[in-house]
C-alpha positions as CSV (number, residue, x, y, z in Angstrom):
1,X,42.3,-17.2,-186.3
2,X,41.9,-15.6,-189.5
3,X,38.6,-16.1,-191.3
4,X,38.4,-16.9,-195.3
5,X,35.8,-15.4,-197.6
6,X,34.2,-17.2,-199.8
7,X,31.0,-15.7,-201.8
8,X,29.3,-16.2,-204.8
9,X,28.1,-19.9,-205.2
10,X,25.1,-21.3,-204.3
11,X,26.4,-24.2,-202.5
12,X,26.2,-26.1,-199.3
13,X,28.8,-27.2,-197.1
14,X,29.6,-28.9,-193.7
15,X,32.9,-30.3,-192.4
16,X,35.1,-33.5,-193.3
17,X,35.8,-35.7,-190.4
18,X,39.2,-36.7,-191.3
19,X,41.3,-33.7,-191.8
20,X,43.8,-32.8,-189.3
21,X,43.6,-30.5,-187.0
22,X,46.0,-28.4,-187.7
23,X,45.3,-24.7,-188.2
24,X,46.1,-23.4,-191.5
25,X,46.1,-19.3,-191.9
26,X,46.5,-18.6,-196.2
27,X,45.4,-20.3,-199.0
28,X,48.1,-18.2,-201.1
29,X,50.3,-21.3,-201.9
30,X,51.2,-22.7,-205.1
31,X,53.2,-21.6,-208.3
32,X,52.3,-22.1,-211.9
33,X,54.8,-24.0,-214.1
34,X,55.0,-21.8,-216.7
35,X,57.5,-18.7,-216.5
36,X,55.5,-16.9,-219.8
37,X,52.0,-17.5,-220.7
38,X,49.1,-16.0,-222.6
39,X,46.0,-18.8,-222.9
40,X,42.6,-17.9,-224.3
41,X,40.0,-20.1,-222.7
42,X,36.2,-20.1,-223.5
43,X,33.7,-20.3,-220.9
44,X,30.0,-21.6,-220.7
45,X,27.7,-19.4,-218.7
46,X,25.4,-21.9,-216.9
47,X,22.9,-20.2,-214.6
48,X,25.2,-17.0,-214.0
49,X,27.9,-19.0,-213.4
50,X,31.2,-19.3,-215.3
51,X,32.5,-23.0,-216.7
52,X,36.0,-23.7,-217.8
53,X,37.5,-27.1,-218.8
54,X,40.5,-28.3,-216.7
55,X,42.3,-31.3,-216.4
56,X,43.7,-33.1,-213.5
57,X,45.9,-36.4,-213.5
58,X,44.8,-36.8,-217.1
59,X,41.1,-36.7,-216.3
60,X,38.7,-33.8,-217.6
61,X,36.6,-31.7,-214.9
62,X,34.4,-28.6,-215.2
63,X,35.5,-25.9,-212.8
64,X,33.5,-22.4,-211.9
65,X,35.7,-19.4,-212.7
66,X,35.3,-17.7,-209.3
67,X,37.4,-14.6,-208.1
68,X,35.2,-14.7,-204.8
69,X,36.4,-18.1,-203.6
70,X,39.8,-20.0,-203.3
71,X,40.1,-23.2,-205.2
72,X,37.9,-26.0,-204.4
73,X,37.6,-29.4,-205.2
74,X,34.9,-32.5,-204.9
75,X,34.8,-35.6,-202.7
76,X,35.4,-37.5,-206.2
77,X,38.3,-35.6,-207.5
78,X,39.8,-36.0,-203.5
79,X,39.2,-39.8,-204.2
80,X,40.4,-40.0,-207.4
81,X,43.9,-38.1,-206.6
82,X,44.0,-38.4,-203.1
83,X,45.8,-35.1,-202.4
84,X,47.2,-34.3,-198.9
85,X,45.0,-32.6,-196.4
86,X,46.9,-29.7,-194.8
87,X,44.7,-29.2,-191.7
88,X,41.5,-26.9,-191.5
89,X,40.2,-23.4,-191.7
90,X,37.6,-21.5,-190.6
91,X,35.4,-20.4,-193.8
92,X,33.1,-17.5,-193.7
93,X,30.6,-17.5,-196.6
94,X,28.5,-14.8,-198.3
95,X,25.8,-14.6,-195.8
96,X,28.2,-14.8,-192.9
97,X,28.2,-17.7,-191.5
98,X,31.4,-19.5,-190.3
99,X,32.9,-22.8,-189.6
100,X,36.0,-25.0,-190.1
101,X,36.5,-26.6,-193.7
102,X,39.3,-29.0,-194.4
103,X,42.5,-27.8,-196.5
104,X,44.0,-29.6,-199.1
105,X,46.8,-29.1,-201.4
106,X,46.4,-30.3,-204.9
107,X,49.8,-31.3,-206.6
108,X,48.7,-30.2,-210.4
109,X,45.8,-28.8,-212.2
110,X,45.9,-27.9,-216.3
111,X,43.9,-25.1,-217.3
112,X,44.1,-25.3,-221.2
113,X,48.0,-24.8,-221.1
114,X,48.8,-23.1,-217.9
115,X,49.8,-25.7,-215.1
116,X,49.2,-24.8,-211.6
117,X,51.1,-26.7,-208.8
118,X,51.0,-27.6,-205.1
119,X,47.8,-25.0,-204.6
120,X,46.0,-25.2,-201.3
121,X,42.2,-25.4,-201.6
122,X,38.9,-26.6,-200.0
123,X,37.9,-29.9,-200.1
124,X,33.8,-29.7,-200.2
125,X,31.1,-31.8,-198.6
126,X,28.7,-33.7,-200.4
127,X,26.0,-31.3,-200.1
128,X,28.0,-28.9,-201.7
129,X,28.9,-30.9,-204.5
130,X,25.4,-31.6,-205.3
131,X,24.6,-27.9,-205.8
132,X,27.6,-28.0,-207.9
133,X,26.2,-30.8,-209.8
134,X,23.5,-28.4,-210.8
135,X,26.1,-26.2,-212.3
136,X,27.7,-29.1,-214.4
137,X,30.8,-28.5,-211.8
138,X,33.5,-30.3,-210.1
139,X,35.1,-27.3,-208.7
140,X,36.0,-24.1,-208.5
141,X,39.0,-21.7,-209.9
142,X,39.7,-19.3,-207.2
143,X,41.5,-16.1,-206.8
144,X,44.8,-17.8,-204.9
145,X,45.4,-19.7,-208.5
146,X,45.4,-16.3,-210.0
147,X,47.2,-14.0,-207.4
148,X,50.5,-13.8,-210.0
149,X,48.6,-13.9,-213.2
150,X,46.6,-11.0,-215.4
151,X,43.1,-12.4,-216.5
152,X,40.9,-10.4,-218.7
153,X,37.0,-11.2,-219.4
154,X,35.3,-10.6,-222.4
155,X,31.1,-11.3,-222.1
156,X,30.5,-10.4,-225.8
157,X,33.2,-13.5,-226.7
158,X,32.6,-15.7,-223.6
159,X,36.5,-15.9,-223.3
160,X,39.0,-15.3,-220.6
161,X,42.4,-14.6,-221.2
162,X,45.1,-15.5,-218.3
163,X,48.7,-14.0,-218.8
164,X,51.9,-13.4,-217.2
165,X,52.3,-9.7,-218.3
166,X,49.4,-7.0,-219.1
167,X,51.3,-5.8,-221.9
168,X,50.0,-8.8,-223.8
169,X,46.6,-7.5,-223.5
170,X,46.7,-4.3,-225.5
171,X,46.1,-2.0,-222.4
172,X,48.3,0.7,-223.2
173,X,45.8,3.5,-223.8
174,X,43.3,2.3,-221.4
175,X,43.2,4.0,-217.9
176,X,42.8,2.0,-214.9
177,X,42.2,2.2,-211.2
178,X,43.7,0.1,-208.1
179,X,42.6,-2.8,-206.8
180,X,43.4,-4.1,-203.7
181,X,43.4,-8.0,-202.5
182,X,42.2,-9.7,-199.4
183,X,45.3,-11.3,-197.5
184,X,45.3,-15.1,-197.5
185,X,43.2,-15.6,-200.2
186,X,43.8,-12.6,-202.8
187,X,40.2,-11.5,-203.5
188,X,40.0,-8.7,-205.6
189,X,38.4,-5.5,-204.2
190,X,38.0,-2.0,-206.1
191,X,36.2,1.1,-205.2
192,X,32.8,2.0,-207.0
193,X,30.5,5.1,-206.6
194,X,26.8,5.3,-205.4
195,X,25.4,8.6,-206.5
196,X,22.3,10.4,-205.5
197,X,21.2,13.7,-205.9
198,X,24.8,14.9,-207.4
199,X,26.7,13.6,-204.0
200,X,28.6,10.7,-204.5
201,X,29.8,7.9,-201.5
202,X,32.3,5.2,-202.4
203,X,32.0,1.3,-201.4
204,X,35.0,-0.9,-201.6
205,X,33.5,-3.9,-203.5
206,X,34.7,-7.6,-204.2
207,X,34.6,-8.7,-207.7
208,X,33.1,-11.8,-207.2
209,X,32.8,-13.8,-210.7
210,X,30.8,-16.5,-208.9
211,X,28.0,-14.5,-208.4
212,X,25.2,-13.5,-211.2
213,X,24.5,-10.1,-210.2
214,X,25.4,-6.7,-211.2
215,X,25.7,-4.9,-208.0
216,X,24.5,-6.5,-204.8
217,X,25.1,-3.8,-201.5
218,X,26.0,-5.0,-198.1
219,X,23.1,-4.1,-195.5
220,X,26.7,-2.9,-193.5
221,X,27.4,-0.2,-196.4
222,X,23.5,0.9,-196.4
223,X,23.6,1.5,-193.0
224,X,26.6,3.6,-193.4
225,X,25.1,5.6,-195.8
226,X,21.9,6.2,-193.8
227,X,24.3,7.3,-191.2
228,X,25.7,9.7,-193.4
229,X,22.4,11.3,-194.3
230,X,22.6,9.8,-197.8
231,X,19.5,8.4,-198.5
232,X,18.3,6.4,-201.2
233,X,14.7,5.6,-202.4
234,X,13.9,2.1,-200.5
235,X,11.4,0.4,-203.1
236,X,10.6,-2.4,-200.5
237,X,12.1,-4.3,-197.0
238,X,11.5,-7.3,-195.8
239,X,12.4,-10.0,-193.5
240,X,13.7,-13.5,-194.6
241,X,16.0,-15.3,-196.6
242,X,16.8,-15.6,-200.4
243,X,20.7,-16.2,-200.6
244,X,22.9,-19.2,-200.2
245,X,26.2,-19.5,-199.1
246,X,28.9,-22.0,-198.6
247,X,27.5,-23.1,-195.2
248,X,23.8,-23.3,-196.5
249,X,20.8,-21.1,-196.7
250,X,21.4,-17.5,-194.5
251,X,19.7,-17.0,-191.6
252,X,16.5,-15.0,-191.5
253,X,17.6,-11.4,-192.0
254,X,16.2,-7.9,-192.8
255,X,16.8,-6.6,-196.7
256,X,15.9,-3.6,-198.8
257,X,14.9,-3.0,-202.4
258,X,16.8,0.2,-203.3
259,X,16.6,2.5,-206.9
260,X,19.9,4.1,-206.8
261,X,20.0,6.9,-209.5
262,X,23.7,6.6,-210.6
263,X,26.4,4.1,-210.3
264,X,29.7,4.4,-211.0
265,X,32.0,1.8,-212.1
266,X,35.6,3.4,-212.6
267,X,34.4,5.6,-215.5
268,X,31.3,4.1,-216.6
269,X,27.7,5.8,-215.1
270,X,24.7,3.8,-215.0
271,X,21.3,5.0,-214.0
272,X,18.5,4.2,-212.3
273,X,20.0,0.8,-210.9
274,X,17.9,-1.5,-208.8
275,X,19.9,-2.9,-205.9
276,X,18.7,-6.0,-203.3
277,X,20.6,-5.8,-200.2
278,X,22.6,-8.7,-199.0
279,X,23.3,-9.7,-195.1
280,X,27.1,-9.7,-195.7
281,X,29.4,-7.5,-195.0
282,X,30.9,-7.0,-198.0
283,X,29.1,-5.6,-201.2
284,X,30.1,-7.2,-204.7
285,X,29.8,-6.8,-208.1
286,X,29.4,-10.2,-210.1
287,X,29.0,-11.7,-213.8
288,X,26.1,-9.7,-214.9
289,X,28.8,-7.3,-215.2
290,X,30.5,-8.5,-218.5
291,X,27.4,-7.9,-220.5
292,X,28.2,-4.2,-220.1
293,X,32.1,-4.1,-220.5
294,X,35.2,-6.0,-220.8
295,X,36.8,-6.1,-217.1
296,X,40.7,-7.0,-216.6
297,X,42.5,-7.4,-213.1
298,X,45.9,-7.4,-213.1
299,X,46.8,-9.4,-209.8
300,X,50.5,-8.6,-210.1
301,X,50.7,-4.9,-210.6
302,X,47.2,-4.2,-208.5
303,X,45.3,-2.7,-211.4
304,X,42.0,-2.7,-212.6
305,X,40.4,-1.7,-216.0
306,X,37.1,-1.6,-217.0
307,X,36.2,-1.1,-220.6
308,X,32.6,-0.4,-221.3
309,X,30.8,-2.0,-224.4
310,X,29.2,0.8,-226.8
311,X,25.6,0.6,-227.5
312,X,24.6,-1.7,-224.7
313,X,21.0,-1.5,-223.6
314,X,20.5,-1.3,-219.9
315,X,17.2,-1.6,-219.2
316,X,17.5,-4.9,-217.2
317,X,19.6,-2.9,-214.8
318,X,16.4,-0.9,-213.6
319,X,13.8,-3.7,-213.5
320,X,12.0,-4.1,-210.4
321,X,11.7,-7.6,-208.4
322,X,9.0,-9.3,-208.0
323,X,6.2,-8.9,-204.8
324,X,8.3,-12.4,-203.4
325,X,11.2,-13.7,-203.6
326,X,11.9,-17.8,-203.1
327,X,14.5,-19.9,-201.7
328,X,15.2,-23.3,-201.1
329,X,14.8,-25.3,-197.9
330,X,14.8,-29.3,-197.7
331,X,14.8,-29.5,-201.5
332,X,11.9,-27.6,-201.8
333,X,11.4,-24.4,-203.2
334,X,9.6,-22.2,-200.4
335,X,8.5,-18.2,-200.2
336,X,11.7,-16.6,-198.7
337,X,10.9,-13.0,-198.5
338,X,7.9,-11.2,-198.8
339,X,8.7,-7.7,-200.4
340,X,5.0,-6.4,-200.4
341,X,3.1,-6.0,-197.2
342,X,0.0,-6.4,-198.7
343,X,0.4,-10.0,-199.2
344,X,1.7,-10.7,-195.5
345,X,-2.1,-11.8,-194.8
346,X,-2.2,-14.1,-197.8
347,X,1.6,-15.4,-198.2
348,X,3.5,-16.9,-195.3
349,X,7.8,-17.2,-195.5
350,X,8.1,-20.6,-196.1
351,X,4.8,-21.4,-197.9
352,X,5.6,-24.2,-200.8
353,X,6.0,-23.2,-204.1
354,X,3.8,-25.6,-206.1
355,X,4.0,-23.9,-209.8
356,X,4.4,-20.6,-211.6
357,X,1.9,-20.0,-214.5
358,X,1.1,-23.5,-216.3
359,X,4.2,-25.2,-214.8
360,X,3.9,-27.9,-212.5
361,X,6.8,-27.8,-209.8
362,X,6.2,-31.0,-207.9
363,X,7.5,-33.4,-209.9
364,X,10.8,-31.4,-210.5
365,X,14.2,-32.3,-208.6
366,X,16.2,-29.7,-206.7
367,X,18.3,-29.2,-209.1
368,X,15.4,-28.3,-211.8
369,X,13.6,-26.3,-208.8
370,X,17.0,-24.0,-208.3
371,X,17.1,-22.6,-212.0
372,X,13.7,-23.4,-213.4
373,X,11.8,-20.8,-211.1
374,X,14.4,-17.8,-212.8
375,X,12.9,-18.6,-216.3
376,X,9.5,-19.3,-215.4
377,X,8.4,-15.9,-214.4
378,X,8.5,-13.5,-216.9
379,X,6.9,-10.2,-218.1
380,X,5.0,-7.9,-215.6
381,X,3.0,-10.4,-213.8
382,X,2.7,-14.4,-213.3
383,X,0.5,-16.5,-211.0
384,X,1.7,-18.6,-208.3
385,X,0.2,-21.7,-206.4
386,X,1.5,-22.1,-203.2
387,X,0.6,-24.8,-200.0
388,X,0.2,-22.7,-196.9
389,X,2.8,-24.0,-194.3
390,X,0.6,-23.3,-191.3
391,X,-2.7,-24.9,-192.9
392,X,-1.6,-27.2,-195.9
393,X,-4.0,-25.7,-197.8
394,X,-3.1,-24.8,-201.6
395,X,-3.9,-21.5,-202.6
396,X,-3.4,-19.3,-206.2
397,X,-2.2,-15.6,-206.2
398,X,-1.3,-12.9,-208.8
399,X,2.2,-12.0,-208.5
400,X,3.5,-8.4,-209.8
401,X,6.5,-6.6,-209.8
402,X,7.1,-4.1,-207.1
C-alpha cells in the first residue's frame, strides 16, 4: 500500500479506533469554490511554524501552513463538525516511522477569501494535538489543498499570497526551475546542489514549510555522496535522537554535523553552511529559507521561483551546534545526542535537563520546556544542570559550541 509522507511538525500521533478499515490511497481530493482568486494572508511565526487564521463552520481556528503535510485536523474540530471518516492510510513521518491513521473528508474550510471544499485529510490523535497546542494551532493546511494554486511566501512581510494564476504575482522577468510533486499528497520537491572543492552534486529536497531549518540533509543522501567519493568535513557524529515526527520521538540513529562549503538554491549560493543530518531518506529545506529570499511555488505549472533578498547577513547559517542536543521524552527534556566525545564519560543519553544557566526547568510545562530551551542557551557557552539517568545524582557542566 502506498505510504504518505508527513514531515516537519513537532507532533506525536497514534491511531483513532472508530475509523473504518477501508484503505485510502490519496489525499489529492477536493477543490476550491472560487474560480479566480488572489488573497494575501498574514502569518504569525511561532517557534518556526507559520500560523494562519482559518474558519470552519463559522468558528475561527489557527492552522500551521505546512507544505510537507496533508490537511490535518484536531479531535476538537472533528467533534465540532463531525466530518465523514473515509478510512485509513499508512502515514510515514519525518523520522521514517509508519502507522495507520484515520482519513476524513472536510466539507469546507475558509482561508481568508478562499473556500476549500471536500478536502481529504488526517484526524490527529490527542498526543499530536497537545503538541499543536504548544504552537497555538488546531490543524494543518497541507500541500494537497494547494495543488491547484500558486503560492508565494515573503518572509520579510510575513505574508503568503495564494492565487489561481502566477501572472498575478509579477514573475514575468523572474527565472524558475522545475518542481516535482509527490503522488497522493502533492508535496513539492526541487533540486538543490551541494558544493565542495568546485564539484557539485544534486539533492532532490522536500520544500517543507513545517520545518524550521534552512537545510536538513538526509542520512541516505549523505551516504550516497560518500559512495561517490564526495567527502564533506564532518564536525561531529553521534548516536541518539533529537527529531520528532507525527509518530513521536525518532528511534536512536546515527547523525552527523557537516560543514558544506557551498549550498546552491537555484541561482543563489550560500557559503559555509553547517548542516545536521536526519534519519529520514528525504532531505528538506524549511521556513528559515524565507529569511533569505522570497519563494514562489506554482503547483499548476510545476515551477519554483526563488528571489534572494539583497544585503542579508548569513552568519547564522555557519553557526555550529552545541556539544549536546536535547530531545523530549515522557514530558521531560533530556539529552538526545552527545556530539562531543570528550563528554561521553560525563553525560549519558537520557540525562534529564534540570536547567540552563540561571533558569530552572523543573517547574516548566512540556510546552515551556520544548521552546524555552531554544532561547535559554545563547552566546558561545552555557552551564547545564543535569540529573544522571544512572545514578540520580545532579551535575553541572559547561557546554560550548563544537
